[in-house]
C-alpha positions as CSV (number, residue, x, y, z in Angstrom):
1,M,-6.0,-23.5,5.0
2,I,-7.8,-20.4,6.8
3,W,-7.7,-21.9,9.9
4,K,-4.4,-23.0,10.1
5,A,-3.1,-20.0,8.8
6,K,-0.2,-18.2,11.2
7,V,-2.2,-15.0,11.6
8,Q,-4.2,-14.0,14.3
9,P,-7.8,-15.8,14.9
10,K,-9.8,-12.4,14.6
11,I,-7.6,-12.3,10.9
12,R,-8.9,-16.1,10.2
13,S,-12.7,-15.1,10.6
14,F,-12.5,-11.5,8.9
15,I,-11.1,-13.9,5.6
16,W,-14.1,-16.6,6.4
17,R,-16.4,-13.9,6.6
18,L,-14.6,-12.1,3.3
19,C,-15.1,-15.5,1.2
20,K,-18.9,-15.8,2.6
21,N,-19.4,-11.8,1.7
22,A,-20.6,-11.5,4.8
23,I,-18.2,-8.3,5.5
24,P,-20.2,-4.9,6.1
25,L,-19.6,-3.4,2.6
26,K,-21.6,-0.4,1.1
27,E,-22.9,-2.5,-1.7
28,N,-23.6,-5.4,1.0
29,L,-25.3,-3.1,3.4
30,A,-27.4,-1.7,0.3
31,R,-28.6,-4.7,-1.0
32,R,-29.9,-5.8,2.6
33,K,-32.3,-2.5,2.2
34,L,-30.3,-0.2,4.2
35,K,-30.2,3.6,2.7
36,V,-26.9,3.9,2.0
37,D,-24.5,5.3,-0.7
38,N,-23.1,2.7,-2.4
39,Q,-20.6,4.1,-3.4
40,C,-16.6,3.2,-2.8
41,P,-15.4,5.6,0.0
42,M,-11.8,5.6,-0.8
43,C,-12.2,6.4,-5.0
44,L,-16.1,7.2,-5.3
45,K,-15.4,5.7,-8.9
46,D,-17.6,2.4,-8.3
47,S,-19.7,-0.1,-6.2
48,E,-17.8,-0.8,-2.8
49,T,-18.4,-4.8,-3.5
50,S,-15.9,-6.9,-2.3
51,E,-14.0,-7.9,-5.4
52,H,-13.7,-3.5,-5.8
53,C,-12.8,-3.0,-1.9
54,F,-9.8,-5.4,-2.1
55,I,-8.5,-5.9,-5.7
56,Y,-9.9,-3.1,-8.2
57,C,-10.1,-0.1,-6.6
58,D,-7.2,2.4,-7.4
59,R,-6.0,2.8,-3.5
60,V,-5.5,-1.6,-3.3
61,R,-4.2,-1.8,-6.7
62,V,-0.9,0.4,-5.5
63,I,-0.9,-2.0,-2.4
64,W,-0.7,-5.1,-4.2
65,F,2.0,-3.6,-6.7
66,G,4.3,-2.2,-3.4
67,S,3.8,-5.3,-1.3
68,R,6.1,-8.5,-2.0
69,F,3.8,-9.7,-4.1
70,Q,3.9,-7.1,-6.7
71,W,1.0,-7.7,-8.4
72,S,0.1,-5.1,-11.2
73,N,-3.2,-6.9,-12.3
74,P,-4.1,-9.2,-9.0
75,N,-7.2,-10.1,-10.8
76,E,-6.3,-10.6,-14.4
77,A,-8.9,-13.7,-14.7
78,N,-11.5,-11.5,-13.1
79,L,-12.7,-14.4,-10.7
80,P,-15.5,-13.2,-7.6
81,M,-13.6,-13.0,-4.4
82,L,-14.0,-16.3,-2.7
83,E,-12.2,-18.1,-6.2
84,W,-9.5,-15.3,-6.1
85,I,-8.8,-16.3,-2.9
86,E,-8.4,-19.9,-3.2
87,N,-6.3,-18.9,-6.4
88,R,-4.4,-16.6,-4.5
89,I,-3.9,-19.3,-1.9
90,S,-3.2,-21.8,-4.4
91,C,-0.4,-20.0,-6.6
92,L,0.9,-19.4,-2.9
93,L,1.5,-22.7,-2.3
94,E,3.7,-23.6,-4.7
95,N,6.7,-22.4,-3.2
96,P,6.7,-24.6,-0.2
97,D,9.3,-22.7,1.2
98,D,7.9,-19.6,1.9
99,A,4.2,-20.8,1.8
100,E,3.1,-20.3,5.3
101,K,4.8,-17.3,5.6
102,N,3.2,-15.8,2.2
103,C,0.1,-17.1,3.3
104,A,0.1,-15.3,6.1
105,Y,1.4,-11.9,4.5
106,F,-1.8,-12.1,2.1
107,F,-3.8,-12.3,5.0
108,N,-2.5,-9.8,6.9
109,L,-2.5,-7.3,3.9
110,L,-6.2,-8.1,2.8
111,W,-6.7,-7.2,7.2
112,A,-4.5,-3.8,6.8
113,M,-6.9,-2.9,3.9
114,W,-10.0,-3.4,5.7
115,K,-8.9,-1.6,8.8
116,A,-7.5,1.2,7.1
117,R,-10.9,1.5,5.3
118,N,-12.8,1.9,8.5
119,V,-10.6,4.3,9.8
120,F,-11.1,6.8,6.7
121,C,-14.8,5.7,6.7
122,F,-15.3,6.8,10.8
123,E,-12.6,8.7,11.4
124,G,-11.4,10.7,8.1
125,V,-7.9,9.5,8.4
126,L,-6.2,8.5,5.0
127,T,-3.7,6.0,5.9
128,D,-1.1,5.7,2.9
129,P,0.0,2.7,1.2
130,I,3.5,2.4,2.4
131,S,1.9,1.9,6.3
132,I,-0.7,-0.6,5.5
133,I,2.1,-2.7,3.6
134,K,4.8,-1.9,6.4
135,S,2.0,-3.0,9.0
136,A,1.0,-6.1,7.1
137,D,4.7,-7.1,6.9
138,I,5.0,-6.4,10.9
139,H,2.2,-8.3,12.1
140,T,3.6,-11.5,9.8
141,N,7.4,-11.3,10.8
142,E,5.7,-11.0,14.3
143,Y,3.2,-13.2,14.7
144,L,5.7,-16.2,12.8
145,A,8.1,-15.3,15.6
146,T,6.4,-15.9,18.0
147,H,4.4,-19.3,16.6
148,T,6.6,-20.8,14.5
149,S,8.6,-22.7,17.4
150,P,8.1,-23.9,20.9
151,L,9.0,-21.5,23.3
152,N,11.4,-23.4,26.3
153,S,10.8,-22.9,29.8
154,D,13.4,-20.2,30.4
155,C,11.5,-18.3,27.7
156,R,8.3,-18.9,29.7
157,D,9.8,-17.7,32.9
158,G,11.0,-14.5,31.6
159,G,15.0,-15.8,31.6
160,S,17.5,-14.5,28.8
161,N,18.7,-16.6,26.1
162,G,22.0,-15.0,24.8
163,N,21.2,-16.4,21.2
164,N,17.5,-15.9,21.4
165,E,16.6,-12.3,19.3
166,R,12.7,-12.9,19.7
167,W,10.1,-11.1,22.1
168,E,9.8,-13.6,24.8
169,P,6.1,-13.4,26.1
170,P,6.0,-13.8,30.2
171,R,4.1,-16.8,32.3
172,P,0.2,-16.8,32.5
173,G,-1.1,-14.2,34.1
174,I,2.0,-11.8,34.4
175,V,1.9,-8.5,32.5
176,K,5.4,-7.4,30.4
177,F,5.9,-4.3,29.4
178,N,8.2,-2.6,26.7
179,V,9.2,0.6,26.4
180,D,11.4,2.7,23.9
181,A,12.0,6.2,22.1
182,A,13.2,7.9,19.3
183,L,15.1,11.2,19.2
184,D,15.0,14.1,16.5
185,S,18.1,15.7,16.9
186,V,17.6,18.6,14.0
187,K,13.9,19.1,15.6
188,L,14.9,18.7,18.7
189,R,11.9,16.5,19.6
190,G,11.4,13.4,20.8
191,A,8.8,10.1,21.2
192,L,8.1,7.5,23.8
193,S,6.4,4.3,23.4
194,T,4.9,1.9,25.7
195,I,3.2,-1.2,25.1
196,A,1.4,-3.8,27.6
197,R,1.2,-7.5,26.3
198,D,0.2,-10.9,28.2
199,H,1.4,-14.3,27.8
200,A,-0.4,-14.8,24.2
201,G,1.2,-11.8,23.0
202,E,-2.0,-9.8,23.2
203,V,-1.7,-6.2,23.4
204,L,-3.2,-4.7,26.9
205,T,-2.9,-1.2,26.4
206,G,-0.2,1.1,25.1
207,Y,0.4,4.3,24.4
208,V,2.5,6.8,22.6
209,K,3.4,10.4,23.4
210,R,5.5,13.1,21.5
211,F,7.7,16.2,23.7
212,P,11.2,18.2,23.3
213,C,13.5,16.8,23.8
214,D,17.4,16.9,22.8
215,S,18.8,13.7,24.5
216,A,18.0,10.5,23.6
217,M,18.9,9.5,26.9
218,I,16.5,11.3,28.7
219,A,13.9,10.5,26.0
220,E,14.5,6.8,27.2
221,A,14.1,7.6,30.8
222,R,10.9,9.2,30.1
223,A,9.8,6.2,28.3
224,V,10.1,4.2,31.2
225,R,8.4,6.4,33.5
226,E,5.4,6.6,31.6
227,A,5.4,2.9,31.7
228,V,5.5,2.8,35.4
229,Q,2.9,5.4,35.7
230,M,0.8,3.2,33.1
231,R,1.3,0.4,35.5
232,C,0.7,2.1,38.8
233,V,-2.8,3.2,37.8
234,Q,-3.9,-0.7,36.1
235,P,-4.6,-3.1,38.9
236,W,-0.6,-4.9,38.2
237,R,1.6,-5.6,40.9
238,L,5.4,-4.9,39.9
239,M,7.1,-8.5,39.9
240,K,10.7,-8.2,38.4
241,Q,13.0,-5.0,37.4
242,L,15.0,-5.5,34.3
243,L,16.8,-2.2,34.1
244,N,20.0,-3.7,34.0
245,Q,19.1,-6.1,30.9
246,I,18.1,-2.9,28.6
247,A,21.0,-2.6,26.2
248,R,21.7,-6.7,25.6
249,L,18.2,-7.1,24.8
250,W,17.4,-4.5,22.5
251,K,16.5,-6.4,19.8
252,K,13.9,-8.3,21.1
253,N,12.4,-4.6,21.6
254,L,11.4,-3.9,17.8
255,V,7.8,-3.0,18.4
256,A,7.8,-0.5,20.9
257,D,10.9,1.0,18.8
258,F,9.1,0.6,15.5
259,L,5.8,2.3,17.8
260,A,8.3,5.6,18.9
261,K,9.9,6.2,15.5
262,E,6.4,5.6,13.8
263,A,5.4,8.5,16.2
264,L,7.8,10.6,16.0
265,K,7.2,11.0,12.5
266,D,3.7,11.5,13.3
267,S,2.3,8.4,11.5
268,L,1.2,6.1,13.9
269,C,-2.7,5.5,12.9
270,A,-4.5,6.6,16.2
271,T,-6.1,3.2,16.4
272,W,-3.2,1.3,16.8
273,V,-4.1,-0.3,20.2
274,W,-7.7,-1.0,19.3
275,N,-6.2,-2.4,15.7
276,H,-3.5,-4.4,17.7
277,P,-0.1,-4.3,16.2
278,V,-0.5,-8.1,16.4
279,K,1.3,-10.6,18.6
280,L,4.0,-8.7,19.3
281,L,8.1,-9.4,19.1
282,K,9.8,-7.6,22.1
283,D,12.4,-7.8,24.7
284,K,12.0,-7.7,28.5
285,F,10.8,-4.0,29.9
286,P,12.5,-2.5,32.4
287,S,10.3,-1.3,35.3
288,S,11.3,0.4,38.3
C-alpha cells in the first residue's frame, strides 16, 4: 500500500523508513552510540522514539484529534510503529469510497509532523497544530487533483477547459508561474506570493512578501511584477502571456491564493519552498 499511495515519492520513502525505524529520531541516534539527549524536543517528557514522536507526544495527539480522523487515542492497543501503521491502513481501507484519499491524508499528516519537528529542532520555530493539519489536507487534495485522472492534450498544451477547475501543468520543459495577492484593508498591508512549477507539479522556486498597501489591484499588480522579475533572473524564456485569463482562471490558482493569505497572517513556515507544498493546484500565470 505504501508504494501505491497517492502522495509524493519522497513521502512514500519516508513512510517506508518510518516502518523500518530508520529515521534519525533521537532515540535511534543514541542507540547508534551518538552522544545526544534522547529526550523528545517537543514535549521534553519522554524518549523520542518513533511511537512517541508520531503517536503519544502531547502535541501530535492534538493533531490526530483535530484531523479529519478525530482520533482521541490513536493507539489504544499500544502497537509498535510498523503494526500501528498497518492497523491504521487496514481501518482506512474499510471504506473503499474514501480509502485512497484517507490513506494519502494519513501519510501526509505523518510527513507534516516530521517536517514540523525538524523545523523546531533546527530553526526553533514551533508550527501550530492547525497549520500542520491544514498543510496535510491541502497537499492531499492537490496531489489527488493532479493524479487521479489523466490530463488531456489541451491541458498539457496549457489550453483551458471552461469546466476544468484544476491546475493544469505545462508541457515538459516549460515552467509555469502562479501569483496572487492578499490585502488587509484594516491594517493597510498586503502580501503577495509567486510560485513556479514544472510539468510534474514540482516546486522549482517560490517567494512571498509583505508590504504596505491599501488597494487589492495594486497588490495583485505587484505580485505579477515580482513573478516577472523572478523569471528574469532565471534561465527561462517567456513563452506565453495569460494576463487576459486571470479572472476566469482564479479557481485554478488556489495554491498561490493560500500562500498569499498565509504570508499576510505571517503564519507561513519559512521553509515552505524547501519542503514543497506538494504537487500543487493552480491556474495559468499571467506573465508580461
